[in-house]
C-alpha positions in Angstrom: -13.3 -27.6 6.2 -12.1 -24.0 6.7 -8.6 -23.3 7.9 -8.3 -20.8 10.8 -5.6 -18.2 10.3 -2.6 -18.5 12.6 -1.8 -15.8 15.2 1.1 -14.6 13.0 -1.3 -14.3 10.0 -3.8 -12.4 12.0 -1.1 -10.0 13.3 0.1 -9.5 9.7 -3.4 -8.8 8.5 -3.9 -6.2 11.3 -0.7 -4.5 10.3 -1.8 -4.3 6.7 -5.2 -2.9 7.7 -3.5 -0.2 9.9 -1.2 0.6 7.0 -4.1 1.1 4.6 -5.9 3.2 7.3 -2.8 5.5 7.6 -2.7 6.2 3.8 -4.1 9.4 2.5 -7.4 9.0 0.6 -5.7 9.2 -2.8 -2.9 6.8 -1.8 -5.6 4.4 -0.5 -7.7 4.5 -3.7 -4.6 4.1 -5.9 -3.1 1.3 -3.8 -6.4 -0.7 -3.7 -7.1 0.0 -7.4 -3.7 -1.5 -8.3 -3.5 -4.3 -5.8 -7.1 -5.3 -5.4 -9.0 -4.2 -8.5 -5.9 -4.9 -10.7 -6.3 -1.7 -12.6 -3.4 -0.3 -14.7 -1.7 3.0 -13.9 -3.3 4.4 -17.1 -6.8 3.4 -16.0 -6.4 4.9 -12.5 -4.9 8.1 -14.0 -7.9 8.5 -16.3 -10.4 7.7 -13.5 -8.9 10.4 -11.1 -7.9 12.9 -13.8 -4.3 12.8 -12.9 -1.1 11.9 -14.7 0.5 8.5 -14.7 3.5 10.1 -12.9 1.1 11.2 -10.1 -0.3 7.6 -9.9 3.3 6.3 -9.5 4.1 8.9 -6.8 1.0 8.1 -4.8 1.5 4.4 -5.2 5.2 4.7 -4.0 4.0 6.6 -1.0 1.4 3.9 -0.2 4.1 1.3 -0.5 6.4 3.2 1.9 3.5 3.3 4.5 2.8 -0.4 4.0 6.5 -1.3 4.4 6.7 0.8 7.5 3.7 -1.0 9.1 4.5 -4.5 8.0 7.9 -4.6 9.7 8.2 -4.3 13.4 11.2 -2.1 13.1 10.8 1.1 11.1 13.7 0.6 8.7 14.6 3.6 6.6 16.0 1.8 3.7 16.8 5.0 1.8 19.3 6.0 4.4 21.7 3.4 3.2 21.9 5.0 -0.3 23.7 8.1 0.8 
């Protein structure tokens, strides 16, 4: 018997899909490589011919986009660190 997702779960999935759609192509590939394909930073860096620091930078950008889309309010958490 399959469970049907709740309205809240469907809304959350749509937000995640919108977030991934709003990522740059490189951010998207790196985000999906890390989260879906479970690749290491080193493997992704070697695949794309970039440094591990570049992978970290793109992944951080992808996470910022994901965070912005997953929360209804657009919190700028870094503003509190001034």
